[in-house]
N, C-alpha and C positions, 0 to 999 in steps of 0.2 A: 324267895318269900314273896317279892311283889308279883312275880308271875302268877302264883296262886290266887292273889287278892284280885288280880285282873280278869283272871278265868272264872272266879267266883263270882265277881260283878257282871261280867259278860254272860253268864248262865242265870244270874237273877233277872237281868233285863230281858233276856230272851223269854225266860218263863213267863215273867208279868206281862209282858206285850202279848204273848201267845194266849194266855188266860184271860186277858182283856177282851182281846179281839174276837175270841172264838165265839160262835153261836151256839154250839153244842159243846156240854160238858159230860162226864159220868161221875155217879157217885154223890157229888155235891153240887151245889149253885155255884154260878161264876164268882161271887163275892167271898162266899167260903173258900174256894180255892186262891184266890188273889191274898187274902188274909192269912192263908196256910202258907204260901209261899214267902209272904213277907216275914211271918212271926217265927217260923220253923225253918230257918233257912236251906240248910243242905237237904235235910229230908224232905221239905216242902217241894224244892226245885225237882228232886227226884221222883218223888210221888207224882208230880203233875205229869210229867213227861212219860212215866210208866202207867198211871191210872186215870189221870184227869181228863186227858184228851180224848174225845171220842173219834175213834178212827174207822167208823162204820162208812161205807160209801155214801156219797152224797146222792140224793134222789135227784134223777133227771127225768124229762119227759118220756113217757114209755117206761119207765121201771127205774133200776139202778144202774149206775154207770158200771159197766162192765169192760174192763181194759180187752179181754179175750174177744168180745164182739167186735169192739172197736178195731182191733188188729186185723181180724177176719174180713171186716168191712173195707178197710184200708187195701188189704190184698185183693179182693174183687176190682174195687176201682184201678189199681194198679194193672190189673190183668185187662181190664177193658181199654185201658189208656194203651196199652203196648199193643192191641190188636187193631187199633186205628191206624 
């Protein structure tokens, strides 16, 4: 039983810190998510990780971050370095 309590407390802390520190949320504002996690414990934590966090890519200069473009650019740079 103590292990379940420790896991719950850890999940609660991670969810609260994540909700407080994030700049973008989905469906509700930040304060609503924090209160939801605090007052509806297990469901609030699961809902925050499933629905609350905004998982859209962060905008960067020249568009959105695209890991495939970055990987392709890294491959080109490596090829250039190997030729030298």
